[in-house]
C-alpha positions as semicolon CSV with decimal commas, in nm:
position;residue;x (nm);y (nm);z (nm)
1;M;12,643;4,566;21,198
2;A;12,504;4,572;20,812
3;Q;12,748;4,488;20,573
4;T;12,899;4,750;20,323
5;P;12,749;4,697;19,967
6;T;13,023;4,656;19,720
7;R;12,811;4,613;19,397
8;F;12,604;4,937;19,279
9;A;12,394;5,003;19,024
10;F;12,436;5,377;18,891
11;C;12,098;5,577;18,805
12;G;12,138;5,920;18,627
13;R;11,913;6,125;18,396
14;V;11,996;6,393;18,112
15;S;11,681;6,608;17,969
16;T;11,729;6,688;17,619
17;E;12,030;6,616;17,360
18;D;11,975;6,977;17,204
19;Q;12,060;7,163;17,539
20;Q;12,321;6,937;17,692
21;D;12,560;6,670;17,567
22;P;12,438;6,356;17,699
23;D;12,809;6,177;17,725
24;A;12,932;6,480;17,943
25;S;12,634;6,485;18,162
26;R;12,656;6,108;18,227
27;L;13,022;6,138;18,308
28;W;12,990;6,392;18,570
29;Q;12,710;6,247;18,745
30;L;12,899;5,895;18,721
31;R;13,184;6,089;18,892
32;R;13,004;6,205;19,173
33;A;12,861;5,857;19,230
34;K;13,190;5,662;19,228
35;A;13,355;5,955;19,452
36;L;13,094;5,873;19,715
37;I;13,098;5,474;19,684
38;E;13,487;5,388;19,580
39;P;13,629;5,494;19,946
40;T;13,400;5,230;20,087
41;G;13,508;4,995;19,842
42;G;13,208;4,998;19,619
43;T;13,193;4,955;19,239
44;I;12,952;5,033;18,992
45;V;12,857;4,704;18,804
46;T;12,543;4,851;18,588
47;E;12,388;5,174;18,453
48;Y;12,044;5,297;18,438
49;F;12,082;5,617;18,255
50;D;11,768;5,799;18,096
51;I;11,823;6,038;17,787
52;G;11,594;6,294;17,659
53;H;11,352;6,240;17,941
54;T;11,209;6,546;18,133
55;R;11,238;6,541;18,532
56;A;10,848;6,584;18,557
57;L;10,810;6,231;18,440
58;P;10,797;6,001;18,743
59;W;11,030;5,679;18,748
60;K;10,779;5,423;18,647
61;R;10,759;5,630;18,288
62;R;11,120;5,664;18,242
63;P;11,253;5,353;18,027
64;Q;11,587;5,313;18,241
65;A;11,401;5,415;18,570
66;S;11,140;5,183;18,529
67;T;11,377;4,890;18,442
68;L;11,564;4,950;18,747
69;L;11,245;4,939;18,949
70;S;11,147;4,625;18,795
71;T;11,475;4,470;18,896
72;L;11,455;4,549;19,251
73;P;11,247;4,251;19,342
74;S;11,459;4,005;19,166
75;P;11,682;3,796;19,409
76;N;11,914;3,744;19,123
77;R;11,981;4,095;19,044
78;D;12,364;4,189;18,987
79;F;12,365;4,484;19,223
80;D;12,311;4,511;19,610
81;A;12,236;4,901;19,624
82;V;12,168;5,202;19,386
83;V;12,380;5,538;19,358
84;I;12,255;5,859;19,204
85;G;12,473;6,128;19,077
86;E;12,234;6,419;19,196
87;P;11,935;6,417;19,355
88;Q;11,772;6,718;19,148
89;R;11,838;6,502;18,829
90;A;11,680;6,194;18,981
91;F;11,370;6,329;19,163
92;Y;11,123;6,585;19,101
93;G;10,848;6,723;19,353
94;N;10,698;6,423;19,546
95;Q;10,883;6,195;19,345
96;F;11,108;6,056;19,607
97;G;10,822;5,998;19,843
98;N;10,652;5,776;19,593
99;T;10,982;5,593;19,499
100;F;11,212;5,533;19,812
101;P;10,964;5,310;19,997
102;L;11,000;5,050;19,712
103;F;11,391;5,040;19,775
104;V;11,297;5,012;20,141
105;H;11,062;4,706;20,109
106;Y;11,327;4,494;19,891
107;G;11,611;4,594;20,099
108;V;11,807;4,811;19,856
109;P;11,976;5,109;19,980
110;L;11,967;5,419;19,789
111;W;12,309;5,632;19,821
112;V;12,316;5,977;19,767
113;P;12,614;6,220;19,781
114;E;12,424;6,514;19,921
115;V;12,352;6,268;20,231
116;G;12,701;6,098;20,228
117;G;12,589;5,785;20,183
118;P;12,281;5,579;20,202
119;I;11,931;5,733;20,284
120;D;11,813;5,627;20,640
121;P;11,437;5,562;20,614
122;E;11,424;5,631;20,981
123;N;11,620;5,966;20,963
124;E;11,380;6,239;20,946
125;A;11,674;6,473;20,853
126;H;11,735;6,275;20,534
127;D;11,356;6,259;20,445
128;L;11,344;6,632;20,471
129;I;11,664;6,674;20,274
130;M;11,544;6,457;19,981
131;S;11,198;6,655;19,996
132;V;11,384;6,982;19,951
133;F;11,582;6,867;19,669
134;G;11,249;6,773;19,512
135;G;11,082;7,076;19,572
136;M;11,402;7,262;19,416
137;S;11,407;7,050;19,107
138;K;11,031;7,135;19,076
139;G;11,097;7,500;19,138
140;E;11,414;7,531;18,895
141;R;11,180;7,370;18,618
142;N;10,896;7,617;18,664
143;R;11,154;7,929;18,683
144;V;11,272;7,856;18,358
145;K;10,923;7,798;18,186
146;V;10,828;8,123;18,348
147;R;11,139;8,321;18,244
148;V;11,135;8,180;17,863
149;R;10,783;8,259;17,837
150;A;10,823;8,611;17,951
151;A;11,109;8,656;17,698
152;M;10,895;8,502;17,425
153;A;10,602;8,718;17,517
154;S;10,822;9,044;17,511
155;Q;11,002;8,968;17,194
156;A;10,691;8,914;17,030
157;A;10,494;9,209;17,166
158;M;10,787;9,453;17,149
159;E;11,016;9,330;16,861
160;G;10,745;9,133;16,664
161;R;11,005;8,844;16,642
162;F;10,899;8,520;16,445
163;L;10,936;8,262;16,736
164;G;10,935;7,938;16,560
165;G;10,665;7,719;16,392
166;R;10,562;7,668;16,045
167;P;10,431;7,981;15,845
168;P;10,057;8,015;15,796
169;Y;9,924;7,949;15,463
170;G;10,003;8,239;15,223
171;Y;10,323;8,328;15,398
172;R;10,675;8,178;15,360
173;L;10,995;8,199;15,574
174;R;11,255;8,446;15,496
175;D;11,623;8,451;15,624
176;L;11,688;8,778;15,828
177;G;12,053;8,676;15,910
178;P;12,239;8,547;16,235
179;H;12,045;8,486;16,529
180;P;12,073;8,791;16,772
181;N;12,191;8,552;17,057
182;P;12,569;8,553;16,998
183;A;12,609;8,195;17,152
184;K;12,319;8,088;16,905
185;A;12,463;8,266;16,622
186;A;12,788;8,082;16,685
187;D;12,608;7,740;16,654
188;G;12,466;7,863;16,305
189;K;12,146;7,975;16,403
190;R;11,964;8,210;16,186
191;L;11,675;8,465;16,262
192;Y;11,338;8,423;16,023
193;G;11,056;8,644;15,915
194;L;10,760;8,628;15,722
195;E;10,740;8,726;15,355
196;P;10,431;8,677;15,140
197;D;10,429;8,342;14,922
198;P;10,374;8,443;14,584
199;V;10,164;8,125;14,497
200;T;9,936;8,111;14,800
201;A;9,918;8,491;14,881
202;P;9,650;8,557;14,623
203;I;9,443;8,283;14,734
204;V;9,425;8,445;15,120
205;A;9,329;8,766;14,954
206;R;9,073;8,597;14,752
207;I;8,884;8,408;15,045
208;F;8,868;8,751;15,235
209;T;8,718;8,928;14,963
210;E;8,442;8,623;14,868
211;Y;8,322;8,590;15,225
212;L;8,266;8,989;15,247
213;R;8,070;8,956;14,914
214;G;7,828;8,705;15,088
215;L;7,976;8,357;14,999
216;G;7,972;8,118;15,318
217;I;8,262;7,908;15,390
218;F;8,171;7,614;15,245
219;A;8,082;7,768;14,889
220;I;8,437;7,923;14,931
221;A;8,594;7,576;14,970
222;E;8,377;7,434;14,672
223;N;8,503;7,727;14,458
224;L;8,883;7,680;14,532
225;T;8,855;7,300;14,475
226;R;8,670;7,327;14,151
227;D;8,920;7,585;14,029
228;G;9,205;7,334;14,084
229;I;9,365;7,538;14,379
230;L;9,553;7,303;14,597
231;S;9,440;7,322;14,961
232;P;9,701;7,389;15,226
233;S;9,770;7,011;15,298
234;A;9,801;6,952;14,930
235;Y;10,011;7,246;14,864
236;D;10,242;7,138;15,142
237;P;10,176;6,799;15,265
238;A;10,452;6,779;15,541
239;R;10,233;7,070;15,721
240;N;9,932;6,834;15,799
241;P;9,999;6,477;15,707
242;H;9,696;6,346;15,879
243;R;9,459;6,583;15,650
244;D;9,288;6,494;15,323
245;T;9,476;6,669;15,028
246;R;9,171;6,612;14,764
247;A;8,993;6,914;14,845
248;W;8,973;7,217;15,058
249;A;8,829;7,175;15,383
250;K;8,580;7,414;15,551
251;S;8,803;7,393;15,877
252;A;9,092;7,525;15,651
253;V;8,912;7,817;15,514
254;R;8,754;7,929;15,896
255;A;9,121;7,903;16,000
256;I;9,254;8,148;15,750
257;L;8,946;8,403;15,791
258;T;9,015;8,385;16,150
259;N;9,400;8,431;16,168
260;P;9,497;8,809;16,243
261;R;9,849;8,718;16,142
262;Y;9,733;8,830;15,780
263;T;9,725;9,179;15,909
264;G;10,094;9,187;15,904
265;R;10,129;9,166;16,306
266;Q;10,301;8,896;16,459
267;I;10,088;8,669;16,725
268;W;10,210;8,428;16,968
269;N;10,058;8,232;17,246
270;R;9,715;8,120;17,034
271;Q;9,809;7,795;17,145
272;S;9,982;7,672;17,471
273;K;10,099;7,337;17,641
274;F;9,886;7,237;17,941
275;E;9,916;6,933;18,165
276;A;9,667;6,683;18,270
277;L;9,670;6,382;18,520
278;L;9,784;6,080;18,310
279;D;9,548;5,891;18,514
280;I;9,314;6,032;18,769
281;D;9,297;5,697;18,962
282;D;9,683;5,698;19,014
283;V;9,844;6,047;19,075
284;S;10,191;5,867;19,116
285;L;10,204;5,835;18,703
286;G;10,234;6,183;18,678
287;Y;10,120;6,453;18,402
288;T;10,051;6,423;18,018
289;T;10,115;6,747;17,789
290;A;9,892;6,845;17,534
291;M;9,837;7,157;17,352
292;R;9,496;7,370;17,389
293;W;9,362;7,701;17,214
294;N;9,396;7,990;17,430
295;T;9,096;8,269;17,456
296;Q;9,198;8,574;17,228
297;D;9,266;8,784;17,545
298;K;9,570;8,565;17,620
299;W;9,708;8,624;17,277
300;I;10,050;8,844;17,233
301;V;10,008;9,081;16,940
302;S;10,281;9,280;16,825
303;K;10,228;9,646;16,843
304;A;10,359;9,738;16,490
305;I;10,338;9,555;16,148
306;V;10,653;9,336;16,131
307;H;10,567;9,142;15,795
308;T;10,376;9,239;15,461
309;P;10,005;9,243;15,546
310;L;9,775;9,016;15,320
311;V;9,452;9,211;15,398
312;D;9,407;9,532;15,588
313;D;9,290;9,602;15,939
314;E;8,942;9,720;15,849
315;T;8,905;9,395;15,604
316;F;9,000;9,172;15,879
317;A;8,777;9,329;16,120
318;Q;8,491;9,304;15,894
319;V;8,531;8,948;15,843
320;Q;8,528;8,897;16,218
321;D;8,204;9,084;16,276
322;V;8,027;8,884;15,995
323;L;8,171;8,549;16,147
324;A;8,027;8,673;16,493
325;T;7,705;8,750;16,341
326;R;7,648;8,414;16,177
327;A;7,768;8,249;16,472
328;R;7,505;8,381;16,657
329;K;7,220;8,321;16,413
330;S;7,307;7,954;16,364
331;A;7,284;7,908;16,754
332;P;7,542;7,624;16,776
333;H;7,477;7,341;17,013
334;Q;7,692;7,338;17,325
335;Q;7,920;7,003;17,289
336;H;7,912;6,820;17,624
337;R;8,221;6,599;17,657
338;T;8,125;6,245;17,760
339;R;8,336;5,923;17,768
340;N;8,120;5,682;17,613
341;P;8,278;5,337;17,564
342;Y;8,339;5,249;17,188
343;L;8,458;4,889;17,103
344;L;8,576;4,999;16,755
345;R;8,733;5,339;16,863
346;G;8,994;5,407;16,577
347;R;8,943;5,070;16,414
348;I;8,684;5,116;16,135
349;T;8,729;5,337;15,821
350;C;8,539;5,455;15,548
351;D;8,604;5,217;15,240
352;V;8,496;5,505;14,982
353;C;8,724;5,777;15,097
354;S;8,965;5,580;15,344
355;R;8,916;5,824;15,614
356;R;8,859;5,681;15,987
357;M;8,509;5,722;16,100
358;Q;8,399;5,896;16,380
359;G;8,231;5,753;16,663
360;Q;7,872;5,918;16,774
361;W;7,668;5,823;17,058
362;S;7,326;5,840;17,010
363;H;7,009;5,738;17,218
364;G;7,231;5,493;17,429
365;T;7,372;5,339;17,126
366;A;7,738;5,355;16,964
367;Y;7,739;5,470;16,590
368;Y;8,014;5,547;16,362
369;R;7,976;5,799;16,106
370;C;8,189;5,959;15,808
371;R;8,067;6,277;15,670
372;F;8,333;6,328;15,426
373;P;8,131;6,571;15,206
374;E;8,026;6,791;15,507
375;E;8,381;6,900;15,570
376;Y;8,546;6,871;15,244
377;A;8,434;7,047;14,934
378;L;8,209;6,836;14,673
379;A;8,389;6,978;14,369
380;N;8,646;6,713;14,392
381;R;8,381;6,494;14,206
382;I;8,430;6,209;14,447
383;E;8,130;6,004;14,461
384;H;8,063;5,997;14,856
385;P;7,720;5,995;15,036
386;R;7,648;6,296;15,226
387;N;7,628;6,075;15,561
388;I;7,719;5,735;15,629
389;F;7,619;5,571;15,947
390;L;7,695;5,219;16,102
391;R;7,583;5,091;16,409
392;E;7,805;4,915;16,627
393;S;7,561;4,660;16,736
394;W;7,531;4,556;16,382
395;I;7,902;4,466;16,352
396;T;7,990;4,295;16,707
397;P;7,795;3,958;16,669
398;P;7,914;3,864;16,329
399;L;8,265;3,980;16,418
400;D;8,288;3,785;16,724
401;D;8,140;3,489;16,529
402;W;8,413;3,514;16,271
403;L;8,685;3,558;16,536
404;A;8,530;3,240;16,721
405;R;8,538;3,025;16,411
406;A;8,903;3,125;16,295
407;F;9,045;3,039;16,646
408;M;8,812;2,713;16,715
409;P;9,039;2,460;16,829
410;H;9,005;2,221;16,521
411;R;9,090;2,542;16,293
412;I;9,345;2,713;16,490
413;D;9,644;2,541;16,338
414;N;9,517;2,621;15,973
415;T;9,461;2,991;16,092
416;I;9,818;2,988;16,256
417;D;9,948;2,873;15,878
418;L;9,759;3,128;15,665
419;M;9,849;3,420;15,926
420;A;10,244;3,300;15,902
421;A;10,220;3,278;15,522
422;A;10,025;3,615;15,455
423;Q;10,335;3,825;15,631
424;P;10,528;3,993;15,368
425;D;10,907;3,921;15,329
426;I;11,076;4,195;15,495
427;E;11,463;4,285;15,533
428;T;11,572;4,259;15,905
429;Q;11,788;4,588;15,863
430;D;11,823;4,832;15,550
431;A;12,114;5,007;15,467
432;T;12,024;5,328;15,622
433;E;12,011;5,119;15,947
434;T;12,363;4,972;15,885
435;A;12,534;5,283;15,782
436;A;12,383;5,446;16,066
437;R;12,542;5,183;16,313
438;A;12,856;5,172;16,143
439;M;12,864;5,557;16,177
440;I;12,791;5,547;16,552
441;A;13,056;5,272;16,607
442;D;13,337;5,502;16,433
443;C;13,239;5,795;16,628
444;D;13,270;5,595;16,964
445;A;13,625;5,488;16,846
446;K;13,717;5,845;16,756
447;L;13,578;5,969;17,099
448;A;13,804;5,725;17,278
449;T;14,095;5,834;17,057
450;H;14,037;6,199;17,171
451;R;14,016;6,145;17,517
452;A;14,319;5,938;17,524
453;A;14,473;6,264;17,354
454;L;14,375;6,482;17,615
455;E;14,477;6,271;17,882
456;A;14,832;6,241;17,718
457;G;14,862;6,625;17,703
458;A;14,711;6,769;17,385
459;D;14,587;7,067;17,338
460;P;14,241;7,088;17,532
461;K;14,078;7,363;17,295
462;L;14,166;7,148;16,981
463;V;14,054;6,806;17,142
464;T;13,719;6,998;17,241
465;E;13,670;7,090;16,906
466;W;13,711;6,728;16,769
467;M;13,506;6,596;17,029
468;T;13,213;6,835;16,972
469;E;13,241;6,762;16,579
470;T;13,236;6,391;16,642
471;Q;12,952;6,408;16,883
472;A;12,732;6,586;16,637
473;K;12,810;6,301;16,386
474;R;12,712;6,061;16,645
475;A;12,371;6,253;16,732
476;R;12,296;6,286;16,332
477;A;12,356;5,914;16,303
478;E;12,154;5,831;16,637
479;A;11,859;6,044;16,459
480;E;11,907;5,857;16,121
481;L;11,900;5,513;16,313
482;R;11,573;5,615;16,538
483;T;11,416;5,687;16,201
484;A;11,516;5,372;16,013
485;S;11,398;5,142;16,301
486;R;11,075;5,301;16,334
487;G;11,029;5,222;15,983
488;V;11,138;4,875;16,002
489;D;10,875;4,593;16,048
490;V;10,950;4,267;16,214
491;R;10,838;3,928;16,068
492;M;10,705;3,698;16,331
493;S;10,766;3,326;16,284
494;R;10,508;3,055;16,296
495;D;10,604;2,953;16,664
496;E;10,555;3,321;16,781
497;I;10,215;3,376;16,623
498;A;10,136;3,048;16,790
499;R;10,245;3,164;17,134
500;L;10,031;3,465;17,073
501;V;9,718;3,277;16,949
502;R;9,730;3,007;17,218
503;S;9,800;3,250;17,491
504;V;9,391;3,269;17,503
505;S;9,268;2,931;17,525
506;D;8,899;2,978;17,401
507;L;8,918;3,299;17,235
508;G;8,554;3,293;17,114
509;A;8,427;3,253;17,462
510;V;8,640;3,505;17,613
511;I;8,542;3,767;17,348
512;R;8,139;3,699;17,382
513;Q;8,186;3,720;17,777
514;A;8,411;4,002;17,798
515;E;8,324;4,351;17,939
516;T;8,320;4,628;17,696
517;Q;8,677;4,764;17,772
518;D;8,821;4,408;17,796
519;K;8,657;4,334;17,459
520;A;8,820;4,664;17,313
521;D;9,135;4,555;17,464
522;I;9,102;4,242;17,255
523;Y;9,065;4,387;16,939
524;R;9,351;4,581;16,967
525;E;9,613;4,322;17,083
526;L;9,452;4,133;16,763
527;G;9,554;4,449;16,562
528;L;9,187;4,464;16,420
529;A;9,091;4,667;16,133
530;L;8,747;4,716;15,965
531;A;8,635;4,873;15,654
532;Y;8,263;4,964;15,589
533;I;8,153;4,932;15,224
534;P;7,809;5,111;15,239
535;G;7,716;5,049;14,872
536;R;7,723;4,643;14,967
537;T;7,629;4,711;15,340
538;M;7,953;4,490;15,421
539;V;8,251;4,517;15,637
540;R;8,581;4,409;15,548
541;A;8,773;4,273;15,895
542;E;9,132;4,202;15,918
543;I;9,392;4,126;16,169
544;H;9,718;4,169;16,221
545;L;9,935;4,024;16,525
546;D;10,246;4,208;16,596
547;P;10,458;4,150;16,883
548;H;10,569;4,507;16,951
549;G;10,174;4,624;16,924
550;N;10,224;4,797;16,629
551;D;9,841;4,920;16,507
552;K;9,949;5,136;16,223
553;T;10,043;4,864;15,977
554;P;9,927;4,943;15,641
555;R;9,619;4,757;15,529
556;L;9,762;4,568;15,265
557;Q;10,017;4,425;15,490
558;R;9,768;4,286;15,714
559;N;9,754;3,895;15,759
560;R;9,393;3,765;15,738
561;G;9,065;3,928;15,628
562;E;8,701;3,827;15,561
563;M;8,389;4,003;15,453
564;V;8,109;4,028;15,688
565;C;7,748;4,141;15,618
566;V;7,593;4,357;15,865
567;R;7,254;4,535;15,878
568;G;7,151;4,899;15,781
569;G;7,272;5,111;15,497
570;T;7,378;5,477;15,401
């Protein structure tokens, strides 16, 4: 007879902090788990609880659940079995079938309250029960999505309600009072609508007028830039922080001309989320979510005018007719999406405008191009060639030679010294992070005091209010801590750099012999950054070794650089 395990690992999950209290969710799941194992003498010795991760993510992509799976093979793990509080929180769809075989393989029992103990891999009823719970979990999520989308479509079409998001250029948000949902109103949420922005609304009307007078999109962008009118990204940098703010772009003008919100009607569902397989070769990794534009027949348009129009319906319709006519005359080339191998994808920038160069595959060869003047108006007086092209095969040989020289056995120590000395002095913890940690510790102490008062017989309603307020403060502090931590870089010691560099015995030979994808991975791990200087037909190459794989370090903080001549020109 098998011995009953006494050391358990608790596994649970809560989706979002906005909709649920993570502490409360963890406690009730933990209580169910303890009620199952304590009568047999079991105790929970460790916990794996994911916060803020949807159930649709497989266990491999949930941080705590993934850590649990990686611990199963270890003979020195500190638990003998795993218990979960609720199967619908843990498993979604067919996740049980993809996960439970690992528990069976490593001999780790999985206890579930709905089964009354450990799941028997030979019991068909147990397998059926868990499959049913996975299906119920998936169905529940799908029902919520359908109901929410149906409600939002009705609110947009019938009420013309503003359903969130940033206001379009030319409008700003207007407070319309408390939220109509009593529960949300009690939480302080407000209802908002759109009203004309006195600064940008006239610009929208001007764009429509000039387009109907015969000016093209690029000519309009030039005129606006020449007149010193800020582009949408420059007027409100938070809208598109990745956009160039020096001039109006053709895409910005086109987006304004095609946005029906300027007629005073509310539009919803122009974009929607869709799920695509993360890896078509490994379906068990689940899906990734992205946004895509919907066709016009799927848009939800309010029946009535609900905010002040900036253009009338007739003007908007005329503009759409002209756009359609010009599109037919230009006969645009149909793009075929192909996945071509680019060694330097996202790693090379144009030194003139500091924008990332785009990959282009031509005649079986990889190129990188910058067409800044083709997208942004020329009236900004930036001296930039109309087209800059750089062939990948012109870069890689001298680049690989430079890397090979820098990491040759007799030069590697000098390279490591230079990389270590080039790192900036960075504080390990700033004042914001310190204050946030102190606030979290203070809130934890207060929560413990509140729970003790509740157990001692204090007024539950009053204690609940205290706990809600404290938990809100703790959540804000955690958000500040996450923000501060993302902005803090880590200075590597010389030994850490040496371990990373020496992990590849002969870097030069490895790079020369590597396949395309492997070489791209090496460039990424080295933190390679390139800047093309077209006037001198040179490329500045820099590397930045980062133990956390941070590939977004500012150029001035990178560790080592060299100028490399390349063939070709502008």
